C-alpha positions in Angstrom: -26.3 23.9 6.4 -25.6 24.0 2.7 -22.9 21.4 3.0 -25.4 18.9 4.3 -28.1 19.6 1.8 -27.0 16.9 -0.7 -27.1 14.3 2.1 -30.6 15.1 3.4 -33.2 12.6 2.6 -36.7 14.0 2.6 -39.8 14.3 0.3 -39.2 16.4 -2.8 -41.7 19.2 -1.7 -39.9 19.6 1.6 -36.5 19.5 -0.1 -37.6 22.2 -2.4 -38.8 24.4 0.5 -35.5 23.8 2.3 -33.5 24.8 -0.7 -35.6 27.9 -1.2 -35.0 28.9 2.5 -31.3 28.3 2.2 -31.2 30.5 -0.9 -32.9 33.3 1.0 -30.5 32.8 4.0 -27.5 32.9 1.7 -27.8 36.7 1.6 -26.9 36.8 5.3 -24.1 34.3 4.8 -22.7 36.5 2.0 -22.6 39.6 4.3 -20.8 37.7 7.0 -18.3 36.2 4.6 -17.6 39.5 3.0 -16.6 41.0 6.4 -14.4 38.0 7.2 -12.7 37.8 3.8 -12.1 41.5 3.1 -8.4 42.3 3.0 -7.6 44.5 5.9 -11.3 44.7 6.9 -11.2 42.0 9.5 -9.0 40.7 12.3 -9.9 37.2 11.3 -7.2 34.6 11.8 -5.8 32.5 8.9 -7.8 29.5 10.1 -11.0 31.6 10.1 -10.3 32.8 6.6 -9.7 29.3 5.4 -13.0 28.2 7.0 -14.7 31.1 5.3 -13.3 30.0 1.9 -14.5 26.4 2.5 -17.9 27.8 3.5 -18.2 29.7 0.2 -17.3 26.5 -1.6 -20.1 24.6 0.2 -22.7 27.3 -0.4 -21.8 27.4 -4.1 -22.5 23.7 -4.4 -26.1 24.2 -3.3 -28.2 23.5 -6.4 -29.5 26.6 -8.2 -27.2 29.0 -6.4 -26.6 32.1 -8.6 -23.0 33.1 -9.0 -23.8 36.7 -9.6 -24.8 37.1 -5.9 -21.4 35.9 -4.9 -19.3 38.1 -7.2 -17.8 40.3 -4.4 -17.2 37.3 -2.1 -15.5 35.4 -4.9 -13.2 38.3 -5.5 -12.3 38.3 -1.8 -11.8 34.5 -1.9 -9.4 34.8 -4.8 -7.6 37.5 -2.9 -7.3 35.3 0.2 -6.0 32.4 -1.9 -3.4 34.6 -3.5 -2.4 36.0 -0.1 -1.8 32.5 1.2 0.5 31.6 -1.6 
């Protein structure tokens, strides 16, 4: 959803509402990604972890997204990247 936001063409008021709803929904996304990316905390495959890292990237591109909400997930993302090296 967040990945397509920049491509959506709609009136500004609707776009602002959509962005606000995506920001609210991001809390759920963060919880899921935390489970998937935690080292040893998930049986997720390498492909699933890579998809989760890409998902984080897309959500962080959403205008106005606060990095402080994503601190724990970003730590897990960096751990996943280091693990793949």
